[in-house]
N, C-alpha and C positions, 0 to 999 in steps of 0.2 A: 775315936781313936785305931779302933782294931781293922776299919776300913782301912785305915791313913797306912795301918802299918803293912795290909796285904797288898795294897796298891805298889805301895813302895818294893815288897821282893818282888813284883811277879816286874816291875819296870827294871831291876836290875838280874835278874830272869831275860829280859829280851835286850837289855845290853846286851850279857852274856850270845845269845842267839846272833845277834846281829854281828860283834864281834866275829862268831866261829864261821857263820854264814860267808864274811863279808870276805875271810882269811881261802874261808874252801871253793868258795867260785873265785878268785883272785887267783888261786895255783894250779886250780882247772881251764881258766881261759889263758893264763900267763901276763898278768896285771903285777904292777907295782906300787908301794901307795908308800912312797920315800926312797929315803937312800938306801945299801945296804944295812948298814948297824939297825940291829932288831932295835937295841934300845930308843935311837932315833924314829921308830919306823911304829913302835907300839903306842907311844904316847900321841902324837898326834889321830889316829886309830880311833885308842878310846872315847879321847875326847868327840869324835867325828861322832863315836856313835852314840855318847851318851847328848850328846843334840839334839840330836837324829830320834831319838825312842824314847826321848822326854816330849819332845814337838808332837809327835807320831802319837802317842801315849796316851795326849792330852785331845786329836783328834779323833780316836778312835771310839775315845771315852761317852765324847761329846756327841758323838757322829748319830743321828737318829734311823741311820740303815743299818742292815743284820744281817748276820750272812757273808754267803760269796760277794754279794753289790758291797759287801763294806770291800773284803778282800780285796775284788777289783774297783776301787774304785781309791783307797791306799794306795795299793799299786801304781795306779795312774795320778795321782799327786804327786807321792814320792818319786816316781822315775820319770814322770815328767820334768818337773820341776829343777833334779837336781843332776839327771841326765841330759837328756832329750832337747831341753830349751837353752840348756848351755852347749852343749856342744856344737849347736847347729850356729850357736855364733862364733866357737873356736874354730869352726870350719871358712865362715866369713871370713876373721882376718887372722888366719894362719899367717897369714903370709909376716907377720910376726911372731906370731907363737911359733910354727915350723915343730908340728905337732904331724909326726905320720901317720896314714888317713887307718892303717894298721891297726893304729894302738887307742886309737879314737873307736873301731869299731870295738877292740876287745874292752876295750871301760867303756863300754855302752853294755855291751853283751854280756859281763860281769854282773854290775850294775844288775840288770832285769832278773838277773837267776837272782842274788841273793836277795833283792828288794821285795820276788817274788815270795821268799819261803819267810821271810820277814812275815809280811803282809800276811799271809795266810796265820801263820801261828802267833802273830800280836790279834787278833780275831780271837781266836781261840783262845789264848789263854787271859784276854781281859775280858769273857764273856762274853761276847758280841752275835755271836754262831747262834745263841738262844731267842725267843720265840720273834712276833711275828715283829714289820720293819714298822711304824710308828709315827707316820710320816705324812702327811696334810699330799704329798707331792706325790706321794706311792703311784697312784695309778697314772703317773705322768710319765713320761717317760725323757727321758734327761735333753735328748735329741732333739725336742717337739721343742724343753724349753728354749736352748741357744737357736735353735731356728726363729724363736718369738724374741728371743735378746738380742737377733743383730743388729737393732740402730744402737740401743747402747752397748752394745761391746763397741761398734764402731767410733763411737764418741770415747771408753774406757781405751780403747787403740790410742786414741791423737791425745792423749791424757799419759795416757804411756811410755809418747815419743817426749813428751815435756816433761816427763822428770826424767829420762834417763836420758838425754840429754842436759841440764838445769844438774842433776847430782853427779855425769858425769863430769862435767865443768868446773861447777866450785866444791868440789869433793876428790873424787879419785884424778882431775889433771891438776888441781892443786900438789901433785907429791910431782916434784920434778922427775922420777925416777920411772914413773910408769909415760912422762910422756917424749923423756928421754928412748924408752921401753916399743913406746907405738910409730917414733919421728925421728928417731937417733937425732932429736935433737931436745935441750931442756928449754929453749923459749917458751916463753908465754904471752899468746896475744888477749885483748877482750873476749868476754863471750861473744858478745856480737860480729865479730870479725871472724870469731872460731867457727861461731855460725853458721854468716855468709861464705865459709871455708869448707863444708863438709858435701859428700860428693851426694845427690840424690840420690843416687843408688843404695844407702845407707840408711837414710831416711824412710826407706817405702822397703826394708831389709826390716826393719826396728816397729813397721807397720804393722808389719804382719807378722813378728811378734808378738807386736800387741792385741794383735787378734786372738792367736796360744794363748798369753795368760789368762787375757780378758772369757774362754773356752773354760780354763781349768782353775780360777775364781767363781767361775756357774756354779762347777763340780763342787766346788770347797762350802759354798754358800746353801747348796741346792742339799747337800749331806746335814751341814749344820745345823740350816733351821736359821731365820729372820729375828729369833723373838727380843733377841738380850744383845748387848754391848760384847760378849765372848767371843759373838761372830765376829767383831771389827776387832779385837783383839791374835783369834784364833789367825784368823785371813793373815793377816799381818805379819803374823810368827812363823808359818808354814810357808811362806814366801820368801819374806829371810833372813831364815835359819837353814834352812834345804837348801836353796841358792849356797849360801857363803860356806855351809861347815867344807865343803873340798877343797877352801882352801887353805885350808889348815895343812893340809898333807903338803911336804918339801915336794918339789919334781925339779928337773933340767929345766922345763920350758919360763916359770913365769918367778924372776928372781922374788926373794921376802918382800921387800919393801916396795913389789909393785903387787903382790897378795895384799898386802898389808893395805894398799891404797884401793884396791878393789872388794876388800871386807868393808871397808868405813863407806863406800858406795854400795856397795849394793845392801846392805845389812839396814840405813838409812832410806835408799830408794826404794828398796823392795816392803818392808814393812808400808809405807807411805802406800806406795799403789795397792797394797793387798786393804787397806783401808777403808781409801778412796774404792775401792772397787764394789763396797760394799756400798758406799754411800750410792754408786750410780744402779747396781745391779737391783736392788733391794724392791722397791717400786716394782721391777716388772716381776718379782715372782711373786710378790703381795698379791699383781693381778693376778698370775696364773694361782697362785690360791683361792680367790674368790671366785677365777671360772670351776675349779675342779669342783669347790662346795656348791654351786649352783647347779654343776650336773648331777652332782650326787644328789641334790635334795628334792 
């Protein structure tokens, strides 16, 4: 019971740290989160901080890594998922979103600042600077793991594209406002007709994003280990929560109905992708572990 109370107090402290660091970095860089009304801004930011802090606390506490390696991995997962992966897609669809490039850069820069501060303090407060990395992959560089897992990553990238278009159509595209936002029409066609009309460029782009998602998945699995079901759930939650949380913020680029449609789509599709990524990648990581054990024996 005492441990639960202490962890709860640490989570509250981390929520406060994320809230303050996010506010400071936003002021420094000139980023606005929502409308001018303070009340309408504070509540979404607070919800955002609570969601992100809970899932990142789960990851850090359960990670096999320690010290600055865990800080770096936490930063890569948080910033990579929530900013880099989303903003490259914003650039692709910017003809519909219409976000100025300068504002996009400010968002990414502000995110990098407060995420670094949060990652560093979270690892420190949660007591993960202590001790040595207790992990059977500790002698193997993540770069080596990624290179050896390229065939699995290609497969996972193809799976990502399938998930992307299936959930995109059967979840997000079922919202009339989403269809109107991207096409200027609420007309809906069948799934196969919809797919046949897709530009090959977007499929190639999503395959590329699938490779990047696969790298993030490997980093998460590498950090958590592959011994139990928690890796499946945590990986799914990291992808689904981190990518959906920014949609809480009201903004002038995406109407609320469109944000709701994408929230349902991303939370379900990315949780599915997270679980599937562990299924596809775990055997490769098991082989790497066996190879290390043989080298060390």
